[in-house]
C-alpha positions as CSV (number, residue, x, y, z in Angstrom):
1,M,0.0,0.0,0.0
2,V,1.1,3.6,-0.7
3,T,2.6,5.6,2.2
4,F,5.7,7.7,2.8
5,D,7.9,8.9,5.6
6,P,7.9,12.8,5.7
7,L,11.4,12.7,7.3
8,V,13.0,10.5,4.6
9,T,13.9,12.1,1.2
10,T,13.6,9.6,-1.7
11,T,15.2,11.9,-4.3
12,P,17.7,14.7,-3.2
13,F,17.4,18.2,-4.6
14,D,20.3,17.8,-7.1
15,A,18.7,14.6,-8.6
16,W,15.4,16.5,-9.1
17,E,17.3,19.2,-11.0
18,D,19.5,16.7,-13.0
19,T,17.0,16.0,-15.8
20,S,16.7,17.6,-19.2
21,R,12.9,17.4,-19.1
22,W,12.8,20.7,-17.3
23,D,14.0,22.4,-20.5
24,A,10.6,21.7,-22.2
25,V,8.5,22.8,-19.2
26,P,6.6,26.1,-19.9
27,L,7.1,29.0,-17.6
28,R,4.2,30.9,-15.8
29,T,5.5,34.4,-15.8
30,R,4.6,37.6,-14.0
31,D,2.7,38.7,-17.1
32,W,0.7,35.5,-17.0
33,L,-0.2,36.0,-13.4
34,A,-1.3,39.6,-14.1
35,G,-4.1,38.2,-16.2
36,F,-6.0,37.2,-13.1
37,S,-8.0,39.5,-10.8
38,R,-8.4,37.0,-8.0
39,I,-6.6,33.8,-6.7
40,V,-8.3,31.3,-4.4
41,V,-5.9,28.9,-2.8
42,F,-7.1,25.8,-1.0
43,S,-4.8,24.3,1.5
44,A,-5.2,21.0,3.4
45,H,-3.1,22.3,6.4
46,P,-1.6,25.6,7.5
47,D,1.7,25.8,5.7
48,D,0.8,23.8,2.5
49,E,0.0,27.0,0.6
50,T,3.3,28.6,1.6
51,L,5.3,25.5,0.8
52,G,3.7,24.9,-2.5
53,V,2.8,28.4,-4.0
54,G,4.2,30.9,-1.5
55,G,6.4,32.6,-4.2
56,L,3.4,32.9,-6.5
57,L,1.4,34.5,-3.8
58,V,4.1,37.1,-3.2
59,M,4.1,38.1,-6.8
60,A,0.3,38.1,-6.9
61,G,0.2,40.5,-4.0
62,E,2.7,42.8,-5.7
63,L,0.4,42.9,-8.7
64,G,-2.6,43.9,-6.5
65,I,-4.5,40.6,-7.1
66,D,-7.1,39.7,-4.5
67,I,-6.0,36.6,-2.7
68,S,-8.1,34.2,-0.6
69,V,-6.5,31.2,1.3
70,I,-8.9,28.5,2.5
71,V,-7.4,26.0,4.9
72,A,-9.4,22.8,5.4
73,T,-7.9,21.6,8.7
74,S,-6.5,23.0,11.9
75,E,-7.3,21.8,15.4
76,R,-4.6,23.9,17.1
77,E,-4.7,27.7,17.5
78,E,-1.0,27.8,17.4
79,R,-0.9,26.6,13.8
80,V,-3.5,29.2,12.8
81,A,-1.4,31.9,14.4
82,E,1.7,30.7,12.6
83,L,-0.2,30.8,9.3
84,T,-1.5,34.3,9.9
85,S,2.1,35.5,10.6
86,A,3.4,33.6,7.5
87,L,0.8,35.1,5.2
88,S,1.6,38.6,6.4
89,R,5.3,37.9,5.5
90,L,4.3,37.1,2.0
91,G,3.7,40.8,1.6
92,S,0.0,41.1,0.9
93,T,-3.3,41.4,2.7
94,I,-4.8,37.9,2.3
95,D,-8.3,36.9,3.1
96,L,-8.0,33.8,5.3
97,T,-10.7,31.2,6.1
98,V,-10.1,28.2,8.3
99,L,-12.7,25.4,7.9
100,G,-11.6,23.7,11.1
101,L,-12.1,20.1,9.9
102,S,-10.1,17.2,11.2
103,D,-6.3,17.1,10.5
104,G,-5.7,13.7,9.0
105,G,-9.4,12.9,8.8
106,L,-10.8,14.8,5.8
107,K,-11.6,11.5,4.1
108,H,-14.1,10.9,7.0
109,E,-15.7,14.3,6.5
110,A,-16.1,14.4,2.8
111,D,-19.7,15.6,2.9
112,L,-18.8,18.6,5.2
113,L,-15.7,19.4,3.0
114,R,-17.7,19.2,-0.2
115,D,-20.3,21.7,1.1
116,A,-17.6,24.0,2.4
117,V,-15.7,24.0,-0.9
118,E,-18.8,24.8,-2.8
119,L,-19.7,27.7,-0.5
120,A,-16.2,29.1,-0.6
121,L,-16.0,29.1,-4.4
122,A,-19.5,30.5,-4.8
123,A,-18.7,33.4,-2.5
124,R,-15.5,34.2,-4.4
125,R,-16.3,33.2,-8.0
126,R,-15.9,36.0,-10.6
127,E,-14.4,36.5,-14.0
128,G,-10.6,36.3,-13.9
129,T,-10.4,33.9,-10.9
130,L,-7.7,31.3,-10.6
131,V,-8.2,28.4,-8.2
132,L,-5.2,26.5,-6.8
133,A,-5.5,23.2,-4.9
134,P,-3.3,20.4,-3.7
135,W,-2.5,17.7,-6.3
136,P,-4.5,14.6,-5.5
137,G,-1.6,12.4,-6.4
138,D,0.5,13.7,-3.5
139,R,0.0,10.5,-1.4
140,H,-1.2,12.4,1.7
141,G,-4.8,11.4,2.4
142,D,-5.9,15.0,3.2
143,H,-4.3,16.4,0.1
144,R,-5.9,13.7,-2.1
145,T,-9.4,14.3,-0.6
146,L,-9.2,18.1,-0.8
147,G,-7.8,18.1,-4.3
148,R,-10.5,15.7,-5.4
149,E,-13.3,17.8,-4.0
150,V,-12.0,21.1,-5.3
151,A,-11.4,19.5,-8.7
152,S,-15.0,18.2,-8.8
153,A,-16.5,21.5,-7.9
154,C,-14.4,23.4,-10.4
155,A,-15.3,20.9,-13.2
156,V,-19.0,21.5,-12.5
157,H,-18.8,25.3,-12.6
158,G,-16.0,25.7,-15.2
159,D,-13.5,27.3,-12.8
160,R,-9.9,27.7,-13.9
161,L,-7.9,25.2,-11.7
162,L,-4.3,24.4,-11.3
163,L,-2.8,21.8,-8.8
164,Y,0.3,22.1,-6.7
165,P,2.3,19.3,-5.1
166,I,3.8,19.3,-1.7
167,W,5.1,15.9,-0.5
168,M,5.9,14.7,-4.0
169,W,9.3,16.3,-3.6
170,Q,9.8,14.1,-0.6
171,W,8.5,10.7,-1.7
172,G,8.8,11.0,-5.4
173,S,11.3,11.2,-8.3
174,P,11.2,12.9,-11.7
175,D,9.4,9.8,-13.1
176,D,6.4,10.6,-10.9
177,L,5.7,14.0,-12.6
178,P,2.9,14.2,-15.2
179,W,5.3,16.0,-17.5
180,E,2.8,16.7,-20.2
181,R,0.8,18.8,-17.7
182,V,3.6,20.5,-15.8
183,S,4.4,24.2,-15.8
184,E,6.8,26.2,-13.6
185,V,6.2,29.6,-11.9
186,E,9.0,31.9,-12.7
187,L,9.8,33.3,-9.3
188,T,11.6,36.6,-8.6
189,S,14.4,36.8,-6.1
190,S,12.1,38.9,-3.8
191,A,9.4,36.2,-4.0
192,R,11.9,33.6,-2.8
193,A,13.2,35.9,0.0
194,R,9.7,36.6,1.3
195,K,8.8,32.9,1.1
196,R,11.8,32.0,3.2
197,V,10.7,34.4,5.9
198,A,7.1,33.2,5.7
199,L,8.2,29.5,6.1
200,S,10.2,30.4,9.2
201,M,7.0,31.3,11.0
202,F,5.9,27.6,11.1
203,A,8.0,26.8,14.1
204,S,5.7,24.0,15.4
205,Q,6.2,22.1,12.2
206,M,10.0,22.2,12.0
207,H,11.7,19.0,12.8
208,T,14.5,19.6,15.3
209,S,16.0,17.8,18.3
210,E,13.8,20.0,20.5
211,N,10.7,19.3,18.3
212,P,11.0,15.7,17.1
213,D,7.3,15.6,16.1
214,G,7.8,18.2,13.5
215,V,7.5,17.0,9.9
216,L,9.4,19.7,8.0
217,T,13.1,19.0,7.8
218,D,15.7,21.6,7.0
219,E,16.3,19.9,3.7
220,F,12.6,19.9,2.8
221,V,12.2,23.6,3.6
222,D,15.4,24.5,1.7
223,R,14.1,22.7,-1.3
224,A,10.8,24.6,-1.1
225,I,12.7,27.9,-1.0
226,Q,15.4,27.3,-3.6
227,G,13.6,24.8,-5.8
228,R,10.8,25.1,-8.3
229,E,7.2,26.0,-7.8
230,V,5.3,23.8,-10.2
231,L,1.7,23.6,-11.2
232,F,-0.2,20.8,-12.9
233,E,-3.0,21.1,-15.3
234,P,-5.8,18.8,-14.0
235,E,-6.7,15.8,-16.1
236,A,-10.3,15.4,-17.3
237,N,-10.7,13.1,-14.3
238,V,-8.3,14.5,-11.8
239,C,-9.7,12.3,-9.0
240,D,-8.0,9.4,-10.7
241,D,-4.6,11.1,-11.1
242,H,-3.3,9.2,-8.1
243,F,-3.8,5.8,-9.7
244,E,-2.8,6.8,-13.2
245,A,0.5,8.0,-11.8
246,L,1.1,4.7,-10.0
247,H,0.5,2.6,-13.1
248,R,2.6,4.8,-15.3
249,V,5.6,4.4,-13.1
250,S,5.1,0.6,-12.7
251,A,3.0,-2.0,-14.6
252,D,2.7,-3.7,-11.2
253,P,2.5,-1.0,-8.5
254,W,1.5,-3.4,-5.7
255,S,3.6,-6.3,-6.9
256,V,0.5,-8.5,-7.3
257,R,2.2,-10.6,-10.0
258,T,5.3,-11.5,-8.0
259,R,4.4,-11.5,-4.2
260,W,3.3,-14.9,-2.9
261,Y,0.9,-13.0,-0.5
262,E,-1.0,-11.5,-3.5
263,R,-0.9,-14.7,-5.6
264,R,-2.2,-16.8,-2.8
265,K,-4.9,-14.3,-1.9
266,R,-6.2,-14.4,-5.5
267,A,-6.3,-18.2,-5.4
268,I,-8.2,-18.2,-2.1
269,T,-10.7,-15.6,-3.5
270,C,-11.4,-17.8,-6.6
271,A,-11.6,-20.9,-4.4
272,A,-14.2,-19.2,-2.2
273,L,-16.6,-18.6,-5.1
274,P,-19.7,-20.8,-4.3
275,R,-20.4,-21.7,-8.0
276,E,-18.1,-23.2,-10.6
277,R,-19.5,-21.0,-13.3
278,Y,-21.1,-17.6,-13.6
279,A,-23.0,-16.2,-16.6
280,R,-21.9,-12.5,-16.2
281,G,-19.2,-11.1,-13.9
282,F,-18.3,-7.5,-13.0
283,E,-14.9,-6.7,-11.5
284,I,-14.5,-3.2,-10.0
285,G,-10.9,-2.0,-10.0
286,C,-9.0,-4.4,-12.1
287,S,-5.6,-2.7,-12.0
288,N,-3.2,-4.7,-14.3
289,G,-5.7,-7.6,-14.8
290,E,-4.2,-10.4,-12.8
291,M,-7.5,-11.1,-11.0
292,S,-9.3,-10.6,-14.3
293,A,-7.4,-13.4,-15.9
294,L,-8.5,-15.8,-13.1
295,L,-12.1,-14.7,-13.2
296,A,-12.2,-15.2,-16.9
297,E,-11.9,-18.9,-16.3
298,R,-15.1,-18.8,-14.2
299,C,-17.3,-16.4,-16.1
300,D,-19.1,-16.8,-19.5
301,A,-18.7,-13.0,-19.8
302,L,-16.6,-10.6,-17.6
303,L,-16.5,-6.9,-17.5
304,S,-13.4,-5.5,-15.7
305,I,-13.1,-1.7,-15.1
306,D,-10.6,0.7,-13.7
307,T,-10.3,4.5,-13.3
308,A,-6.7,4.7,-14.6
309,P,-6.3,4.6,-18.4
310,T,-2.9,2.9,-18.1
311,A,-4.4,0.2,-15.8
312,V,-7.1,-0.4,-18.4
313,A,-4.5,-0.9,-21.1
314,L,-2.4,-3.2,-18.9
315,A,-5.5,-5.3,-18.0
316,A,-6.6,-5.5,-21.7
317,E,-3.1,-6.8,-22.6
318,R,-3.2,-9.3,-19.7
319,T,-6.6,-10.7,-20.8
320,A,-6.1,-10.6,-24.5
321,A,-6.3,-14.4,-24.8
322,H,-9.7,-14.4,-23.2
323,P,-12.3,-13.2,-25.7
324,N,-15.0,-13.3,-23.0
325,V,-13.4,-10.4,-21.1
326,A,-14.1,-6.7,-21.8
327,V,-11.9,-4.1,-20.0
328,Q,-13.2,-0.5,-19.8
329,W,-12.4,2.8,-18.2
330,M,-15.2,3.6,-15.7
331,R,-15.4,5.5,-12.4
332,V,-17.9,4.2,-9.9
333,P,-20.3,5.2,-8.6
334,D,-20.8,8.0,-11.1
335,E,-20.6,5.6,-14.0
336,W,-22.1,2.1,-14.0
337,P,-22.7,-0.6,-16.6
338,D,-26.1,-1.6,-17.8
339,G,-27.7,-5.0,-17.0
340,R,-27.4,-7.4,-14.2
341,F,-24.6,-9.5,-12.9
342,D,-24.5,-12.8,-11.0
343,L,-21.0,-12.1,-9.8
344,I,-19.6,-8.8,-8.6
345,V,-16.0,-8.6,-7.3
346,V,-14.7,-5.7,-5.2
347,S,-11.1,-6.5,-4.3
348,E,-8.7,-3.9,-2.7
349,V,-10.9,-1.0,-3.9
350,A,-13.4,0.0,-1.3
351,Y,-11.0,1.8,1.0
352,Y,-10.2,4.3,-1.7
353,L,-13.8,5.5,-1.7
354,A,-15.1,8.0,0.8
355,A,-18.0,6.9,2.9
356,D,-20.6,8.6,0.7
357,Q,-19.1,7.2,-2.5
358,W,-19.0,3.7,-1.0
359,T,-22.7,4.1,0.1
360,A,-23.7,5.1,-3.5
361,T,-21.6,2.1,-4.8
362,L,-23.4,-0.3,-2.5
363,D,-26.8,0.9,-3.8
364,R,-25.5,0.5,-7.4
365,I,-24.4,-3.1,-6.6
366,L,-27.8,-4.0,-5.1
367,G,-29.5,-2.6,-8.2
368,S,-27.5,-4.6,-10.6
369,L,-27.1,-7.9,-8.7
370,A,-29.0,-10.7,-10.4
371,E,-31.3,-12.9,-8.3
372,G,-29.2,-15.5,-6.5
373,G,-26.0,-13.6,-7.4
374,H,-22.9,-13.3,-5.3
375,V,-20.8,-10.3,-4.2
376,V,-17.1,-10.8,-3.3
377,L,-15.3,-8.3,-1.0
378,C,-11.6,-8.8,-0.3
379,H,-9.5,-6.1,1.4
380,W,-6.3,-5.7,3.3
381,T,-6.9,-4.8,6.9
382,G,-4.0,-2.5,7.4
383,H,-3.6,1.3,7.0
384,A,-2.2,3.5,4.3
385,D,-2.1,7.3,3.8
386,D,-4.3,7.2,0.7
387,F,-7.2,5.2,2.3
388,A,-10.5,6.9,2.7
389,Q,-11.8,4.2,5.0
390,S,-10.5,0.9,6.5
391,G,-11.2,-2.5,5.0
392,W,-13.0,-3.4,8.2
393,D,-15.3,-0.4,7.8
394,A,-16.0,-1.1,4.2
395,H,-17.1,-4.7,4.9
396,A,-19.2,-3.6,7.8
397,A,-21.0,-0.9,5.8
398,F,-21.7,-3.4,3.1
399,A,-23.3,-5.9,5.4
400,N,-25.4,-3.2,7.2
401,R,-26.7,-1.4,4.1
402,T,-27.3,-4.4,1.8
403,G,-28.7,-6.9,4.2
404,L,-27.1,-9.7,2.2
405,R,-26.1,-12.8,4.0
406,V,-22.5,-13.8,4.5
407,L,-22.0,-17.1,2.6
408,V,-18.2,-17.4,3.0
409,Q,-15.9,-15.7,5.4
410,H,-12.1,-16.0,5.4
411,Q,-10.1,-13.9,7.8
412,E,-6.3,-13.8,8.2
413,E,-3.9,-11.4,10.0
414,D,-3.6,-9.2,6.9
415,F,-6.9,-9.4,4.9
416,L,-10.6,-10.2,5.1
417,L,-12.5,-12.1,2.4
418,E,-16.3,-12.3,2.4
419,V,-18.8,-13.6,-0.1
420,F,-22.3,-12.3,0.2
421,G,-25.5,-13.6,-1.4
């Protein structure tokens, strides 16, 4: 599962810079910035906006552009005070709103966050507005949730949106950048200088011997000051950016083809199916198609879907020898196939869906399950930063909402497998 250590740098600063791909990256200049009359910055935590786009905000303030910063979380007055001081050092009068949602728990408050984002944008929306939000591929659960909700709201209303990374510089490498959508803000020397002073205000977050709980190392802060501020154009389906990036970097991001744990778990899942044969199967979240290939042997027809285009291509290649398999891009619960299925498989997917999305998915499943059909749930029971809920919670919610009976249950230290019917 995907996680990272904020104190461990995967790629040092020099390695980030040592690639010719930066030569082709377009620059966002001061003149480009002057074309906007308002900037609305969404930040998951106090300091994200300063780390990610602090230099841009300095230049926007110098140009007289209205700036609003909307911070989703903060349960400590100390951090809000630090943020207020930091924003004043960026050299502009900035409108600050703190939503006060749970730090580390935005995925559990998706409904509240969604409403707050809609209200914040509605109150500030006008011609010439630029919206900035965390990149959902940043591997931090709060960043992913906030980026997803802002992107969804902007897509509905046609707002101009760009995304900024924070922790990518810590866990990632140049291969993780969506280079075809990257641009760089051309920072002035005064913008970097003011950003440096602003970042020094976040004393509670600095990792020192006196403050071992701080997550900002000297190296990370120095990179934020001396390095590039980059912005990503959102994909048409920005919510899926996270998984597309994983599959682009690796054809097997979770090592499901090679790890015995994964191969054994697939075999157990197929062995748990009550019937030898199913007429029509539906697999939600096929990744690279390893489970799809096994299900193809048990279904007359199988539809396997994923939200990442690269995963769809990988799964189609893996199941090319099975003419009874169709692999499609689809994002549940918003999109859903027609017809009924007598087998629906949800494996290692549910914990990526927020509670309201999972509830809607359960209703979709019930509506398309054929009489006497089976639903298979199989999930890891551990924790990862990009989870919206636990595997335990997903299974419990399924049982409570659907009322289906548990036909098979297999529980191990690391995963839970259940077949409902």
